[in-house]
C-alpha positions as CSV (number, residue, x, y, z in Angstrom):
1,M,165.4,23.6,-99.5
2,S,164.2,20.1,-100.0
3,I,161.2,18.8,-98.0
4,K,161.4,15.6,-95.9
5,V,159.3,12.9,-97.4
6,K,158.5,9.4,-96.0
7,F,159.8,6.7,-98.3
8,S,158.5,3.1,-98.4
9,E,160.4,0.7,-100.6
10,V,158.6,-1.9,-102.8
11,Q,159.2,-5.5,-101.8
12,Q,159.8,-6.5,-105.4
13,S,159.8,-4.4,-108.6
14,N,157.5,-5.2,-111.4
15,L,159.9,-3.8,-114.0
16,S,161.1,-7.3,-115.2
17,K,157.5,-8.1,-116.2
18,V,157.2,-5.2,-118.7
19,D,157.4,-5.8,-122.4
20,F,158.6,-2.5,-123.8
21,D,158.0,-3.7,-127.3
22,N,154.2,-4.1,-126.5
23,L,153.0,-1.2,-124.4
24,P,149.2,-0.6,-124.6
25,F,148.5,3.0,-123.5
26,G,147.4,3.5,-119.9
27,K,147.5,-0.1,-118.6
28,T,151.0,-0.6,-117.1
29,F,151.9,1.1,-113.8
30,T,155.4,1.6,-112.4
31,D,156.3,0.7,-108.8
32,Y,155.9,4.0,-106.9
33,M,153.5,6.9,-106.4
34,F,153.7,10.2,-104.6
35,E,150.9,11.1,-102.2
36,I,150.2,14.2,-100.0
37,D,147.1,15.3,-98.1
38,Y,145.4,18.7,-97.7
39,I,144.0,18.9,-94.2
40,S,143.0,21.9,-92.2
41,G,144.4,24.3,-94.7
42,E,147.8,22.7,-95.0
43,W,149.6,20.2,-97.3
44,V,150.8,17.4,-94.9
45,N,152.0,13.8,-94.8
46,P,154.1,13.7,-98.1
47,S,155.2,10.2,-99.0
48,V,156.5,8.1,-101.8
49,K,155.2,4.6,-101.5
50,P,154.4,1.5,-103.6
51,V,151.5,1.9,-106.0
52,Q,148.5,0.6,-104.0
53,M,144.7,0.7,-103.7
54,L,143.1,3.7,-102.0
55,D,140.8,3.3,-99.0
56,I,137.9,5.6,-99.9
57,H,134.6,6.1,-98.0
58,P,131.4,5.7,-100.1
59,G,130.3,9.2,-98.9
60,N,133.5,10.7,-100.5
61,M,132.5,14.1,-102.0
62,A,134.5,13.5,-105.2
63,W,132.3,10.6,-106.1
64,H,129.1,12.7,-105.7
65,Y,130.0,16.2,-106.6
66,G,132.9,15.9,-109.0
67,Q,135.8,17.7,-107.5
68,S,138.6,16.0,-109.3
69,I,141.3,17.4,-111.6
70,F,144.4,16.0,-113.2
71,E,147.3,16.7,-115.5
72,G,149.0,14.6,-118.2
73,M,152.8,14.9,-118.7
74,K,155.6,12.8,-120.3
75,A,159.2,12.0,-119.5
76,T,161.8,10.6,-121.9
77,K,165.5,9.8,-121.8
78,S,168.5,11.5,-123.4
79,K,170.9,9.4,-125.4
80,D,173.1,9.1,-122.3
81,G,170.2,7.9,-120.1
82,V,169.3,11.2,-118.3
83,P,165.5,11.3,-117.6
84,L,164.0,14.5,-119.1
85,L,160.8,16.4,-118.4
86,F,159.1,18.5,-121.1
87,R,157.9,22.0,-119.9
88,P,156.9,20.8,-116.4
89,D,156.4,24.3,-115.1
90,L,153.4,24.8,-117.4
91,H,151.8,21.7,-116.1
92,A,152.1,23.0,-112.5
93,K,150.5,26.3,-113.5
94,R,147.7,24.6,-115.4
95,L,146.8,22.2,-112.6
96,N,146.4,25.2,-110.2
97,K,144.3,27.0,-112.8
98,S,142.0,23.9,-112.9
99,A,142.1,23.9,-109.0
100,R,140.9,27.5,-108.8
101,R,138.1,26.9,-111.2
102,M,136.9,23.8,-109.4
103,C,137.1,25.5,-106.0
104,M,140.0,23.3,-104.8
105,P,143.2,24.3,-103.1
106,E,146.3,25.1,-105.1
107,I,149.4,23.0,-104.6
108,P,152.6,25.0,-104.3
109,E,154.3,24.9,-107.7
110,Q,157.7,24.0,-106.3
111,M,156.2,21.0,-104.4
112,F,154.5,19.8,-107.6
113,L,157.7,20.1,-109.6
114,D,159.8,18.5,-106.9
115,A,157.5,15.6,-106.6
116,V,157.4,15.1,-110.4
117,H,161.2,15.4,-110.6
118,T,161.8,12.9,-107.8
119,L,159.3,10.3,-108.9
120,V,160.5,10.3,-112.5
121,N,164.1,10.1,-111.4
122,L,163.3,7.2,-109.1
123,E,161.4,5.4,-111.9
124,R,163.9,6.2,-114.7
125,A,164.4,2.6,-115.6
126,W,160.7,2.4,-116.6
127,I,161.1,5.0,-119.4
128,P,160.7,3.1,-122.7
129,P,163.7,3.2,-125.0
130,H,161.7,3.3,-128.3
131,K,161.1,6.4,-130.4
132,G,157.5,7.7,-129.9
133,S,157.2,5.9,-126.5
134,A,157.6,7.7,-123.1
135,M,156.8,7.6,-119.4
136,Y,153.3,9.1,-118.9
137,I,153.0,11.1,-115.7
138,R,149.5,11.5,-114.1
139,P,149.2,14.1,-111.3
140,F,145.7,14.3,-109.9
141,M,143.8,15.8,-107.0
142,F,140.4,14.9,-105.5
143,A,138.1,15.8,-102.6
144,T,138.3,13.6,-99.5
145,D,135.5,14.9,-97.2
146,N,133.0,12.2,-96.4
147,T,129.9,14.4,-96.5
148,I,126.7,14.4,-98.6
149,G,125.9,18.0,-99.3
150,V,126.6,20.3,-102.3
151,R,129.7,22.3,-101.2
152,A,133.4,22.4,-101.7
153,S,135.3,19.8,-99.7
154,D,137.6,21.0,-96.9
155,N,140.1,18.2,-97.4
156,Y,141.9,16.8,-100.5
157,K,144.4,14.2,-101.7
158,F,147.1,14.8,-104.4
159,I,148.8,11.8,-106.0
160,I,151.2,11.3,-108.9
161,F,151.8,8.0,-110.5
162,T,153.7,7.1,-113.7
163,M,153.2,4.6,-116.6
164,P,155.4,3.5,-119.5
165,V,153.4,4.0,-122.7
166,G,153.6,3.5,-126.4
167,P,152.0,5.9,-128.9
168,Y,148.5,6.9,-128.1
169,Y,147.4,6.7,-131.8
170,N,149.3,4.4,-134.2
171,H,147.0,5.3,-137.1
172,P,145.5,8.4,-138.7
173,V,142.4,9.7,-136.8
174,S,138.9,10.2,-138.1
175,L,136.5,12.8,-136.7
176,W,132.8,13.3,-136.5
177,A,131.7,17.0,-136.3
178,Q,128.1,17.2,-134.9
179,D,125.9,19.9,-133.5
180,E,123.7,18.1,-131.1
181,Y,126.1,17.5,-128.1
182,F,128.6,20.0,-126.8
183,R,131.7,19.8,-124.7
184,A,131.9,23.3,-123.1
185,V,130.7,26.9,-123.1
186,V,132.6,30.1,-122.3
187,G,132.2,30.6,-118.6
188,G,131.9,26.9,-117.9
189,V,134.7,24.5,-117.0
190,G,136.0,23.7,-120.5
191,E,139.5,25.1,-119.9
192,A,139.8,23.1,-116.6
193,K,141.3,19.6,-116.8
194,T,138.5,18.2,-114.7
195,A,137.2,14.6,-114.7
196,G,133.6,15.6,-115.5
197,N,134.5,17.1,-118.9
198,Y,135.7,13.7,-120.0
199,A,132.7,11.9,-118.6
200,A,130.4,14.2,-120.5
201,S,132.2,13.4,-123.7
202,L,131.9,9.6,-123.5
203,Y,128.3,9.3,-124.9
204,P,128.9,11.4,-128.1
205,A,132.3,9.6,-128.5
206,A,130.5,6.3,-128.4
207,M,128.1,7.5,-131.1
208,A,131.1,8.5,-133.2
209,K,132.6,5.1,-132.8
210,K,129.3,3.5,-134.0
211,L,129.6,5.7,-137.1
212,G,133.1,4.5,-137.7
213,Y,135.0,7.6,-136.4
214,D,137.6,7.8,-133.7
215,Q,136.7,11.0,-132.0
216,V,134.3,13.9,-131.9
217,M,135.2,17.3,-133.4
218,W,133.5,19.5,-130.9
219,L,131.6,22.7,-132.0
220,D,130.6,25.6,-129.8
221,A,127.2,25.4,-128.0
222,V,126.0,28.9,-128.9
223,H,126.4,29.2,-132.7
224,K,126.9,25.5,-133.3
225,R,129.5,26.2,-135.9
226,Y,132.8,27.2,-134.4
227,V,135.3,24.3,-133.9
228,Q,136.6,24.0,-130.3
229,E,138.8,20.9,-130.0
230,V,138.8,17.1,-130.2
231,G,138.0,14.7,-127.3
232,T,141.7,14.0,-126.6
233,M,143.5,16.9,-128.4
234,N,143.5,20.5,-129.5
235,I,143.0,20.8,-133.3
236,F,144.8,22.5,-136.2
237,F,143.9,23.1,-139.8
238,V,146.1,24.0,-142.7
239,V,144.2,26.0,-145.4
240,D,146.4,27.0,-148.3
241,D,149.5,28.3,-146.5
242,E,147.7,29.3,-143.3
243,I,148.0,27.1,-140.1
244,C,145.1,27.9,-137.9
245,T,143.8,26.7,-134.6
246,P,140.8,27.8,-132.5
247,N,141.7,30.6,-130.1
248,L,141.6,30.1,-126.3
249,D,138.3,31.6,-125.4
250,G,137.7,30.0,-122.0
251,A,136.0,26.9,-123.4
252,I,139.1,25.2,-124.8
253,L,141.9,23.5,-122.9
254,A,145.2,25.4,-123.1
255,G,147.2,22.6,-124.4
256,I,150.9,22.6,-123.7
257,T,151.7,20.6,-126.9
258,R,149.5,23.1,-128.7
259,D,151.6,26.0,-127.4
260,S,154.8,24.2,-128.3
261,V,153.6,23.6,-131.9
262,L,152.7,27.2,-132.3
263,K,156.1,28.3,-131.1
264,I,157.8,25.9,-133.4
265,Y,155.8,27.2,-136.4
266,R,156.3,30.9,-135.5
267,E,160.1,30.4,-135.1
268,K,160.1,29.0,-138.6
269,G,158.2,32.0,-140.0
270,Y,155.1,30.1,-141.0
271,R,151.8,31.9,-141.3
272,V,150.0,31.0,-138.0
273,S,146.6,32.1,-136.7
274,E,144.7,31.6,-133.4
275,R,141.2,32.6,-134.3
276,P,137.6,31.3,-134.5
277,V,137.4,28.5,-137.0
278,D,134.0,28.0,-138.6
279,I,133.2,24.4,-139.6
280,H,131.6,25.8,-142.8
281,E,135.0,27.4,-143.7
282,I,136.6,24.0,-143.3
283,V,134.0,22.2,-145.3
284,D,134.3,24.8,-148.1
285,A,138.1,24.4,-148.0
286,A,137.8,20.6,-148.2
287,K,135.5,20.9,-151.3
288,S,137.8,23.4,-153.1
289,G,140.9,21.4,-152.3
290,S,142.5,24.3,-150.3
291,L,142.3,22.2,-147.0
292,K,145.8,20.6,-146.9
293,E,145.9,19.1,-143.4
294,I,144.0,18.5,-140.2
295,F,145.8,17.3,-137.1
296,G,145.5,17.2,-133.3
297,T,148.0,18.0,-130.6
298,G,148.2,16.8,-127.0
299,T,150.5,15.3,-124.4
300,A,149.3,11.8,-125.0
301,A,148.9,12.0,-128.8
302,V,151.8,14.4,-129.4
303,V,150.7,15.1,-133.0
304,A,148.0,13.0,-134.7
305,N,147.0,13.3,-138.3
306,V,143.4,13.3,-139.4
307,N,142.5,11.3,-142.5
308,K,138.7,12.1,-142.7
309,F,135.9,14.0,-141.0
310,M,132.1,14.0,-141.3
311,Y,129.7,17.0,-141.0
312,K,126.0,16.9,-141.8
313,D,126.2,13.4,-143.2
314,E,128.9,14.4,-145.7
315,E,132.3,12.8,-145.4
316,F,135.6,14.5,-146.4
317,L,138.8,12.5,-147.0
318,L,142.3,13.7,-146.6
319,D,145.6,11.9,-147.3
320,P,148.1,12.2,-144.4
321,K,150.8,10.9,-146.8
322,N,150.8,14.4,-148.2
323,Y,151.1,16.2,-144.9
324,N,154.1,18.3,-144.2
325,Y,153.5,20.7,-141.3
326,S,152.2,18.2,-138.8
327,V,154.9,15.7,-139.7
328,E,157.6,18.3,-139.1
329,A,156.1,19.4,-135.7
330,K,155.9,15.9,-134.4
331,E,159.4,15.1,-135.5
332,I,160.8,18.2,-133.9
333,I,159.0,17.6,-130.6
334,N,159.9,13.9,-130.4
335,S,163.5,14.7,-131.3
336,I,163.7,17.5,-128.6
337,R,162.4,15.1,-126.0
338,E,165.0,12.5,-127.0
339,G,167.8,15.1,-127.0
340,S,168.6,14.6,-130.7
341,H,167.3,18.1,-131.7
342,E,168.6,21.4,-130.4
343,D,166.3,22.6,-127.6
344,T,166.3,26.3,-128.6
345,F,163.3,27.0,-126.4
346,N,164.9,25.4,-123.2
347,W,161.9,23.2,-122.8
348,L,163.7,20.1,-121.4
349,V,164.5,19.8,-117.7
350,P,166.6,16.9,-116.3
351,A,164.7,15.0,-113.6
352,E,166.5,15.0,-110.3
353,C,165.8,13.8,-106.8
354,K,164.5,16.8,-104.9
355,F,163.4,15.2,-101.6
356,E,165.1,14.3,-98.4
357,W,164.0,10.8,-97.5
358,I,162.8,9.9,-94.0
């Protein structure tokens, strides 16, 4: 049964102002957003309204104590113009997993899915037509109590907005593996998609930029040698004929693109491993020539090839022109999203209006 949602129409759409041939990632917003509040133990006041500024008190607990989580999703169009979602159910589950870890209320999965469906269907004209581009979907939740005191908030706001985007990376990525700063530890919040994880990564990422690298290749904080992930992606290595990626140990984000790539490779019968990956193993493989590929996976990046990495002041170069596995995975995922490749996993879901407007 559809829920009744208040709808406020925009006075004038901004769609005509968008240059779909020049879409910087994360800077162009569509017309509408979905909003709902958690008050006194219930989700109330659902609405779809024009994208607008939020009126937030300076004592808001999210500013001071960091209760803020989010998801990143994408929507594309089929050849006949149907808006398509990619594995939306997993994003609903992952948001609630983040909510549990951050002591926040879970949002009913069906409500999450209905809101995503309806908003994407409403904004379908904003989905870019170009290969590799998409509509980026950002659901997020944050505390709304106006109280100074370290505790979980009683009230929250959940919002979804959307953005037409081009490719996140339009060039091979370079990585700096260092053992001074760390992203997460087992038992911490590394597997939660929470804002603080990204804030903590900014200083080391800025250091990497100064050294001429795009991102940090994070190592574990205990042994300072096991690869975890990259700032914006999960990471894969191809050594000889083995495709390996760090196993999910509680300190690594359970990437949905990561899971999709693993399923694609396993269906094809490739040798795939989820296991601890020692940076020294990767360095030795690079020196011997058995390291064939390094690439990252994520909703924003899809699949991004790595052309070099540095560890202990030693740089190792790779040639993405010779990559095969990563190129194949990216092509399959993008083609499935566009409806030009058979969706044998049933990952695509047409976006439909699920709400009853009031």
